[in-house]
C-alpha positions as a Markdown table, in Angstrom:
| # | Residue | x | y | z |
|---|---|---|---|---|
| 1 | Met | 7.6 | 11.2 | -34.9 |
| 2 | Asn | 7.9 | 13.3 | -38.0 |
| 3 | Phe | 11.3 | 12.4 | -39.6 |
| 4 | Asp | 12.8 | 14.1 | -42.5 |
| 5 | Lys | 13.6 | 11.1 | -44.7 |
| 6 | Asn | 14.6 | 10.5 | -48.3 |
| 7 | Val | 12.7 | 7.7 | -50.0 |
| 8 | Phe | 14.2 | 5.8 | -52.8 |
| 9 | Ser | 12.0 | 4.9 | -55.8 |
| 10 | Gln | 12.1 | 1.2 | -54.6 |
| 11 | Gly | 10.3 | 2.2 | -51.4 |
| 12 | Gln | 13.4 | 2.1 | -49.2 |
| 13 | Thr | 13.7 | 4.8 | -46.5 |
| 14 | Leu | 17.0 | 6.5 | -45.8 |
| 15 | Phe | 17.4 | 7.9 | -42.4 |
| 16 | Thr | 19.7 | 10.8 | -41.4 |
| 17 | Gln | 22.8 | 10.1 | -39.4 |
| 18 | Asn | 21.3 | 11.8 | -36.4 |
| 19 | Glu | 18.2 | 9.6 | -36.6 |
| 20 | Phe | 20.4 | 6.5 | -36.8 |
| 21 | Asn | 22.5 | 7.7 | -33.9 |
| 22 | Glu | 19.5 | 8.3 | -31.7 |
| 23 | Glu | 18.0 | 4.9 | -32.4 |
| 24 | Leu | 21.3 | 3.2 | -31.9 |
| 25 | Ala | 21.7 | 5.0 | -28.6 |
| 26 | Lys | 18.2 | 3.8 | -27.5 |
| 27 | Ala | 19.1 | 0.2 | -28.5 |
| 28 | Lys | 22.4 | 0.3 | -26.6 |
| 29 | Ala | 20.6 | 1.7 | -23.5 |
| 30 | Glu | 18.0 | -1.1 | -23.7 |
| 31 | Ile | 20.7 | -3.8 | -24.1 |
| 32 | Met | 22.7 | -2.4 | -21.1 |
| 33 | Ala | 19.5 | -2.2 | -18.9 |
| 34 | Ile | 18.8 | -5.9 | -19.7 |
| 35 | Ala | 22.4 | -6.9 | -19.1 |
| 36 | Ile | 22.5 | -5.1 | -15.7 |
| 37 | Asn | 19.2 | -6.6 | -14.6 |
| 38 | Thr | 20.3 | -10.1 | -15.7 |
| 39 | Thr | 23.6 | -9.7 | -13.9 |
| 40 | Arg | 21.8 | -8.6 | -10.7 |
| 41 | Gln | 19.5 | -11.7 | -10.9 |
| 42 | Ala | 22.5 | -14.0 | -11.5 |
| 43 | Ile | 24.3 | -12.5 | -8.5 |
| 44 | Phe | 21.3 | -12.9 | -6.3 |
| 45 | Ile | 20.8 | -16.6 | -7.4 |
| 46 | Glu | 24.4 | -17.3 | -6.6 |
| 47 | Arg | 24.1 | -15.5 | -3.2 |
| 48 | Glu | 21.1 | -17.7 | -2.4 |
| 49 | Ala | 23.1 | -20.8 | -3.4 |
| 50 | Cys | 26.0 | -19.8 | -1.2 |
| 51 | Ala | 23.6 | -19.2 | 1.8 |
| 52 | Glu | 22.0 | -22.6 | 1.2 |
| 53 | Leu | 25.5 | -24.2 | 1.2 |
| 54 | Cys | 26.3 | -22.5 | 4.5 |
| 55 | Met | 23.1 | -23.8 | 6.0 |
| 56 | Gln | 23.8 | -27.3 | 4.8 |
| 57 | Leu | 27.2 | -27.2 | 6.4 |
| 58 | Ala | 25.7 | -25.8 | 9.6 |
| 59 | Asp | 23.3 | -28.7 | 9.7 |
| 60 | Gln | 26.2 | -31.2 | 9.4 |
| 61 | Glu | 27.9 | -29.7 | 12.4 |
| 62 | Asp | 27.2 | -30.4 | 16.0 |
| 63 | Glu | 25.3 | -27.4 | 17.5 |
| 64 | Gly | 27.9 | -25.0 | 18.8 |
| 65 | Val | 30.1 | -22.1 | 17.7 |
| 66 | Thr | 30.8 | -23.4 | 14.2 |
| 67 | Ala | 27.1 | -24.2 | 13.4 |
| 68 | Thr | 26.1 | -20.8 | 14.7 |
| 69 | Ala | 28.8 | -19.0 | 12.7 |
| 70 | Leu | 27.7 | -20.8 | 9.5 |
| 71 | Arg | 24.0 | -19.9 | 10.1 |
| 72 | Asp | 25.0 | -16.3 | 10.8 |
| 73 | Ala | 27.1 | -16.3 | 7.6 |
| 74 | Ala | 24.1 | -17.7 | 5.6 |
| 75 | Thr | 21.8 | -15.0 | 7.0 |
| 76 | Ala | 24.4 | -12.3 | 6.2 |
| 77 | Ile | 24.8 | -13.5 | 2.7 |
| 78 | Ile | 21.1 | -13.7 | 1.9 |
| 79 | Asn | 20.4 | -10.3 | 3.5 |
| 80 | Arg | 23.4 | -8.6 | 1.7 |
| 81 | Ile | 21.0 | -6.6 | -0.5 |
| 82 | Pro | 17.5 | -6.9 | 0.9 |
| 83 | Ala | 15.9 | -5.0 | -2.0 |
| 84 | Gln | 16.8 | -7.9 | -4.3 |
| 85 | Arg | 14.7 | -10.4 | -2.2 |
| 86 | Gln | 11.6 | -11.4 | -4.0 |
């Protein structure tokens, strides 16, 4: 990068408003990307916990319609967004 900067006699660099705006936009984009990724991970973790809870409830039931429905619900929850599975 070849910036057109003014340098003070104390060695401080002064950036142009456009340079500042560009770097600020990059920082905001990085923060948003991290926030989105973190939110996706949190949702997936919660989804897995819900599925596990359904499975535990199914295990407490006698085999039958209710247990099958709970297991089916757990499978549907965990497979909601397969691309997130690791």
